[in-house]
N, C-alpha and C positions, 0 to 999 in steps of 0.2 A: 504494500500500500504506500502511496506517495501523496501526502496531504489529502487523504480521502479518495485519491484516484487509484483505481485498481489496474495498475499497468499490466499485471499478469493476465488479466482477461484478454487484453489485446495481443499479448505475446503468445499465449497458449490457445485460448478458446476461439478467437476470431479465425485464425488460420485453419483450425480443425473444423469449424463450422463451414467455412468456404470449401474445404475439401469434401465435406459431407454433401454439400449442395451440388458440387460438381459430380460426385459419384452417383447421386440420385438422378441428376440430369442425364448422365451417361447411360445408366441402365434403362431409363424411360425412353430415351431417343433410340438406343440400339434395339431395344425390344420392339418399339414401334416400327422401325425400319424393316426388321427381319420377320415381323409378324405379317408383312405384306408379301413375303416370298413363300409360295407354296412348295411343299415337298413333292417330288416326282411320284412317289408311291401313294400320295394322298392318305397317309396314315395319320389319323387324328391324335391329339394328345392323350385321350383316354385309351385309345386302341394301342398306342405305343406303350403306355404304362401297363396295360394288362399283359401285353406280350412279355415285357421285361420282368414283371413280377412272377408270371407263370414259369418262365424259363429258369428262375431262381428258386423254384419250389414254394413260392409265396402265394399260392392260390387262395389262401385264407385272408389275405390282405385286400380289403375292399377299396374301391375307387368311387369317390363321391364328388359331386359338383358343388362348388362354393361360390357365393357371389363376390363381386369385386374384381379388381384388376391386379395381377401379380400378388394374389393372396394365397398362392399355392403353398402347400406344406404337407408334411407327413406327421401324423399324430401317433406316437408310439403307445399311448395309453389305450387307444381303441384299435390300433393296427389299421389305420385308414389313410390312404393317400387322397388328399383333397385338391382338386384342380379348379382354378378360377374359370369364370365364364369365357375369358379370352383364350383359354388353353384346352378346355375339355373337348369341344367339338371342332377345334381348329386344326387344320393340317399344315400350318406354316412350319418352317424349320425352327422358328422361335418357340412355338408351342410344344413341338416334339422334344426339343432340348430341355425345356423347363419340366415337362412331365418326366423325362428320363432322369433328371436331376433329383426330383422328389422320390422317385423309385430307388435312386442310389441311397437315400437315407433309410428307406425301408430295408434294403439289403444290409446296410451297416448295422442296423438294429438287430436283424435276424442273425447276423454273423458275430455279434458281440464286439463290434469295432471299438477299440479301447477309448479313443478320444470322445466318441459319442456317449459311451458309458460314463466317462468322467464328467462330461457336460451335464448329463441328466442328474448325476449325483450331486453336483454343486448348485443346481437350480434353487433349492430351498434356501441355501446359505446366501446366494446372490440376491434373491428376492428380499430376504431379511436385511441384508447389508444395504441395498439400495434404498430401502424404506426408512431405516433408522439412522443411517450414517449422518446425513446433513443435519437433522434435528439435534443429534448428539454433539456434532461439532459446534453448532450454534450455542447450545447450552454450555459447552466447555468454554467457549469464548466469553460468554456472559459471566460465568463463574470463575474465570481465569484458572480453569482446571486443565492443565497440560495433559493429564492422564485421559480425561474424557475426549479431548480433541484427538489424541493419538489413537484411541480405540475407534473413534468415528472415521478417521482416515483409513485405518486398517480395514474396517468394514466396507468402506467405499471401494477399496482396492479389489474387493471380490468381483465387482462389476467388470473391471479391466481383465481380471483373470478369466472370467466367463467368456468375454469377447475374444481373448487369446486362444482359449480352447476351442472356440467355435470355428476359427480359421481352418484348421486341418479337417474338420468335419465337412465344411462346405467345399473346400478344394477337392477333397477326396470324392465327394458325391458327384461333382462335376466331371472329374476324371473317369469315374465309373460310367457315367452317362455317355460321355464321348466314346469310350471304348466299346460299349455294348452297341451303340448306334452304328459304329463302323463295322464291328464284327458280324452283326446280324444284317448288315446292308440295308438298314432302315433309311439311311440318308447317304447320298453320294458324297464323294470326297469334296466337291465344291460346296455342297450344302452344309457339310460339317464345318467348313471354315466360318460360315455365318453363325451357325449354332455356337461355336466356340467363342465368338465375339460376344454373343448374348450372355453366356454363362460367365465369361471373364468380367463383363461389366457388372453382373450381379454380384460377383465375388468382391468387387471393389467396395460395395456398400458395407460389407462386413469388415473390410480393412478400415474404412472410414469410421465405423462404430468403435473399433479398437483405438484408433487415433484420438477420437473424441473423448473416450473414457480416460486414456492416458493424459490427455491435455487437462481434463478436469482434475485428475488426481495430482498432477504436478502443480496446478494452480493452488489447490488446497494446501499442499506441502509448503509452497513458497510463501503463501499468505500467513500460514501458521508459524513458519520459521521466522518470518520477518517480525511478527508480533512478539515471539519469544525473545528475539535479540533485543527488541526495543524495551521489553520488560527487564 
């Protein structure tokens, strides 16, 4: 802090937010572009997903349609792959790629992929840390309690840990998707190039989430460190 001016907000947070905005723009524009490119086999997102799941022995994993755009996800609690309106019945190379990516998560879960198991295990801790950390830090500041602030920062760091663990999960799911689409000849070599761009753009949003969490964590550390030195 400099005479009430939080310089660390501009040093850490603003660049992270700009990077996040760029990543979101990139994924939206890339998906929009390749959602207009139909696949030669005219295999819809739901059909591609069913094929990939069945070939991995996951006939019990259901495929459901969910409203929204880019709201696709795999729910390990119910063993359901949910595909958004723009993916479910769409045969664009973007839709097929997104559907294959979500199936990659289903395969990860079925095979006990370690990073995914770790991410699932730390979700309760992350949720607790993200909820209680900031109030705890503020109370620590008000009470001049270094211990409370330290605990709050440690709890907030669980968010960054979660984002870090998420990266290999997402990158691996994309790699699995591209591999199976190529091996099963669901997309041509040229079509795969476009699909890879879509999945790479989507992966950048997770990188941006990690950068933002780290930026917030560094800001908290610097602000607290500055106050401790002043005290």
